[in-house]
N, C-alpha and C positions, 0 to 999 in steps of 0.2 A: 410358716408354711410347712405342711407335712406332706410326705410322699412315701408310699409303701415301697420299700426296696426289694423285699423278697418274702416268700412264704416258705416256712420249713415244715416238712412232713416227716414223721418218723418211719423208719423201716427196720426190720430185723437185720442182725449181722449176716452178711453174705447174700443179701437179697438184691444187690445191684443188677446182676444179670437177669433176674426175674423182672425187674422194673424197667429196664431199657426198652424192650419192645413196646411197652405201653406208652411211656413218656416220650421216647424218641421216635419210635415207629408210628404209633397211632396219632399222637398229638403233634408230632413234628417239632418238638423242642430240640434244641441243639445242646449236647453235653459240652460244658466248658470246664477247663482245668481249675481245680481248687488251688488256693494258695499252698505253697510247699509246707507251711507250718501246720496245715489242716489235712494234708493229703493222706496221712497214715491213719486217719480216723474212719475211713470208709465213707460210703454214701456217694451221692452224685449231685452236681450242680448243673441245672438245666435252665435254658432261657430261649425266648422267642420274642423279639421286640422288647416291650416293657414288662413282659411276664417273666418272672424269675422264680424258680422253685428249687429249693435245696432239699434233698432227701438225706436225712441224717440218721446214722445208726444209733439205735436206742437198745441198750442191753435188756431191759425188762419191757420189750416192745408189746404194745397193745394198739391196734388200729384205731384211728379217729373215726368213729361211726356217726357222730353228730357234728362236731366242729369240722369245717371244710373250707377250702378256697373256692371261690366262684370265678369262673373264667368265661369271658365274653368271646364268642366266636362268630364268624361271618356266615357260616353255613351250618346251622344247627342240625338240620335234617341229614346232611351228608355225614357229619360226625356221628350222629346217632346210628346211622346205618353201618359205618365202619366199626363202631364200638360193638354193636350187636353181632356182626360177623366175626369179631375177634373174641366173642364170649363174654363181653362186659355189657350185659343187658341194661339199657337205659330205663330208669324209673322216672317217667314223666310226672311233673308236678304243676298243677294249674291253680295253686293256692293264691298266687298274686295275679290279679287281673292284668291283662295286657303284657305279661312277661312269660315268654316261652322258655322253658328250662327243663332240664332233666339231671338226675344224679346217676353216677356210676361209682363203683368201688375199684380202686387200683388193684394190682395183683396181690398186694399184701393186706387189703381190706380197708384202706383209707377212703373216706367219702369225698367225692369231688363233684361240684355243681358246674354245669355248662349252661350258658344262657345265650340267647340271641342278642347280638350287640353290634 
């Protein structure tokens, strides 16, 4: 049996405070402590229920513009509204029949998909 434990996205050094309002404020993820052995590396560990995202510092950072996590949410319209108000304009995609979804980019340019679920 396989189970996805977490998704890691790269961020540039020192971008933790830039990312917190997006991941904690807009998405409602909770910041959790990193193990002491990893704490000095920077980044953030975030979770909500079974969704766990690790933001890891990458020295030669380049945002993931194609690869992305897809997160199912209960109120897609409300999230799209909040994203838009915060300056993260949703890009709606109707390519898959019967799947409502949109993409946004986090504060450092990583692509994230949100779908109704």
